[in-house]
N, C-alpha and C positions, 0 to 999 in steps of 0.2 A: 057810252063807254067806257069802263075804266080801264086804261092803258094799264097792264101787269107785266110789260116789257121790262126785264132788271138788265141797268147797265152795270157792268162788272166793273167790279171798284177801283181796281188795275187801272183800266183804261179810264175812269171818271177823273182820277187824280193825276194822270197825266195831262189831261185837257185842264185842268184846274189849273197846274203848275207852268201849262204855256201860256195862259190868259193872264196869268200874272209877271210873263218876261216883256219887258219892253225892248221889243223886236230893232228897233234903232238903234239898241246898244252894240248889236251882233255888228253893224255897218262901221262903227265907230272901232270895234275889235281889230276888224279887217283890214283897215288904214295904219292901226297902231303895229300890228303884224307884218304890212308892208313896207312902214318906215325903220321899224323898231327904235323909233326916238318920240317922247312926248309931245316935245316943241316941234317938231315936222310934221306930225300928226294933223295938230292942232290947225296949221298953216294951211294942208291940205284939206281938212274937213272946215274951215273957214270958223272953228271952234276957239274958245280961250283954252289954255294949257290946263288950268287947273276943271274945267269943266269936262276934258276927256281924261283925265286921273279920275274925276270924280266916276267918268262910265264903266271905266275898268275896274275901279274896287266895286261898284255894284255888280260887274259879271262875275268878278272873284267869289262875292257870294250865291251865286246860281250856280257856279260851276263847282265850286268847294275847290278850290285850287289858287293861288298866288297867279299863274297866268305868267307874268312877269318879274324877272329879277334884273336890278342895276349891273351892267357892263360895262366897263370904260364911259362912253363918255352915253351911251345911248341903254338901251334895255336887251336883256336877253329872254326869250320864250320860254316857259318851262314844256315838258315834254307832252303835256296834256294838254296845250297850247296850239304845239304843231300839229295834232293829232283834231282839235278841234277848227282850226283854220282849214283844214284841206275840207271837211265838210261843209261848213259855213261857205267858205270863199264861191264850193259848187253850187251851192244852195240860192246863194245871193244873185250869180250869174245868170243861173236858169229864170229868177224871176225878172232880172233885167232886162234880158233876151225876149222873154213874153209880153214886157210892158211897150204898147203902140207908141208907133212914132219915135222911138229910142236907137238910132244907127249905132253901128258899134264904131268907135273913133281910136284906131290903135295910136295915136301921136299922144294920145293920154289916157291909155288904158292900162289898169295895174295887173292885168290879170295873171295866172298862172296856169301852164299846162301841161301837162304831165304825161310823157312819149315813152313808151316800150319800143327798143330798137333792136334789129340782131347786131348782134358785136361786130358782124362782116361788113358793116353796113354803117357804124359810126364815124368812121373816122371824117372823111373828105362830107361828106352829106351831113353831117352836125357841123362841124365848120360852117360851112356855108350855111345854113338855115339858121343858126344863132347870130352869126352876122349880120345879114338880110334882116333876122326880127327886130335887132337891135337897133339899127338904123332907121326901120319903118316905125317901130314901137320900142322906144329907150327905156320905158317902166314895164313892159311885159317881160316876165323870166317862163325860162325854158326849165322844166326838172325831167332830164333823159338819162333814163336808165337801160340797164340790159337787159331784152329779153328770151325768156327762159321758157322751154315747153314745158315748166312746171304752172307757170303762171298760166299758160293759156288752158291747162287743164284745171285749174282752179277758178276758172272764167264762168264755169256753169255752175258755181256756188254762187247763190243771188249775194252770200254776204259781203264778198270781197268787192272791195272798192274797185271799177271801173276808170283804166286809166282814160285819156282824151284821144289820143292815138295810139295804133301799133301799127310799126311798120314791121314785112318781115318776107320772108319769098314765098309764103302761101297766102291766102284771103282769107279772114277767120270766115267759115262756114256756118256757125251756130247762128240759132233766132235771134233775133233783134239787131245784129251789126251788119252794116254796107262796108262796102270794099270799093276800090278804084286802085287799076295800074297806074303805077308810078314811072318804071322804068323796065326796061328788057336789057340785058346783058349776055353776050357769050360766054363758057365756059372755057376755059382754055388750062392745060398743063403745064406747071412749072419745075425747072430742076434745077441745082446751081451750075453756072459756068463752067466748073471744075467738076462737073460729073464725071463719074470713069465711065459710063455707059452714053450718057444721053447729051452731054455737049454739044456735039454737033449735031443732031437731029434736030432737021427740021417740020416734019411730022412725023406722029405716030400714029401705029396700028394697035388694036386691043389687044395683042399678043405681045408687042413692046410693052404694055404698061404693066401686064399680069407679073410681069419680071421682077416688077421696082418693089420696094416698101413704101409706103404711104403715110403721111401724115394730112387731115382733111378737118376741115369744121365739117361738125355733125351734120348739120343740115345738108350740106353737098354730097357727106358719104352715102345720108339718106336717098338723094336723087340720083348717084349712081348705082348704088345699089337695084333701087326701083327702075332702072333703065339695061343695065347690064346684068344685075347680079352682084352679089357682094365677092363671088371668086374673082371680078373684075380689077379691083384694089387690093384685094388678098385680105383674109379674116381677122388678121393682125394688125388693121390698119391704127398708126396712131390716134389720137383724138385731141384738137385743140380748139378752144371756144374764141381766139383771137386772133383775126387776120392777120394783125400784124406781127405777133408773133410767131402766127406758121409762117409768112415769107420768109422771116429772119433764119428759122430753122433750118428752111431748105436752103438759103444763100449757104449756110456755113458747115450743110452736112449731104450725105448721101440720100436724103429722103426725100422723094418726090409730091406735089400735092395736085389738088384741082383746086381754081379759084376762079371769079368773074374777071371778064378781059381788062375792066378798069384798075382793078383792085392790083393786078399782077404790072401792068403797066404806071401805074403810079410808083409800085416798089421796086418798078428796075431802076425810077430816080438814083435810087441812092445803093442798091443792091445790086449783085449780080447773077442777074437768074436768066435762065433760057424760056422764052413763052414759046409754045408750038397749040395749035388747037387739040381740043380735046375731042379724040375719036366714038366717043358713046354716042347712040341713036338720040335722044333727045339734049344737046347742049346748051340750049336756051335757058338762060336763070332770070326769072321775072321777080319784082321785087311789089309789094303791095301797102296800102293805106289801109288801115281799119280803123271803125268807131264805129259806138254804139248807137242806135236809132236816137236816141232820146236827147244825141246831140245836133240832130238836122237842123230845126229852126235857130239854134243857136246861132245869132251873126258874129259872134265872136271865134265859133270854133269854124264857121264858113272859111273867114277872112285867113284863118290857121292852114286851113286844107289848102288855100290857095299859094301859099306860102311853100306848102310841101311840094305841091305841083309846078311849081318856078324853079324850087332848086333842083328837081330832079329830073323836068326837062332841060334846065341850062345844062345839067352836068351831061345829060345823052348829047345834047349839041355837039360840045367840045369833046365827045369819045369818036364822035362820026370822023 
């Protein structure tokens, strides 16, 4: 029987191009991107410097881009190279982690992890995470960015690149994502020690709160509104996405805020603020780590998940 199946020209062309590319060049590109120096990259790869330069020259033809330009004593990747590195690095890591009997060794890994984290969580947690990872895996890098609600809404679009980790007050409940609880804290009300009315308060009720003007992180504003209604903090509450800026505003104005206790106690070390329990019904705030299920078997990803747990568990112990 004659097979009359027609292969689309575009698919056939892409396959032909891929077969003509030496995929070993991608591992060389990855190391050059990490080292930003041809000589150091050659040493890491166990190759001669001319051989590495030749490999990059071949990739320039493949991608029709210079990829690297001279910068000081090293080289600087082009914007095209930066975009390529993200995808190539992720793809190579997935291949490595599927190979049998290849353990993840943090001491020698050069992996880059992308993390989106709520601004409220970024200060102490980020410091501890970067410090611990640097000690255990000196060549591993973290790309930590602020998590926005807009990013979460974009995640339903399959064309949006998935981050390695998301750290937020809510778990990601979309199909294909896993979540684990990192920590739990209580919300407290903070005000300046010079506040005209609240400076001597050791406790508050809802009616006390309703008479004040608030500045709140949007995620906490949403929590309070769901628990007690928007009228609890007034419909004209100011919004601030940075917890550091928020507590500074409170310490220097007559505005009041609601923040996690740990954040309030850290701020109180350098700022004059009054801290009292928050009287809303649900005053517990939780922090979750979320990731896509395609990372489940990734040994390097499992290792980094353990680092998150370690950092947040240590933070919880210090808080108690």
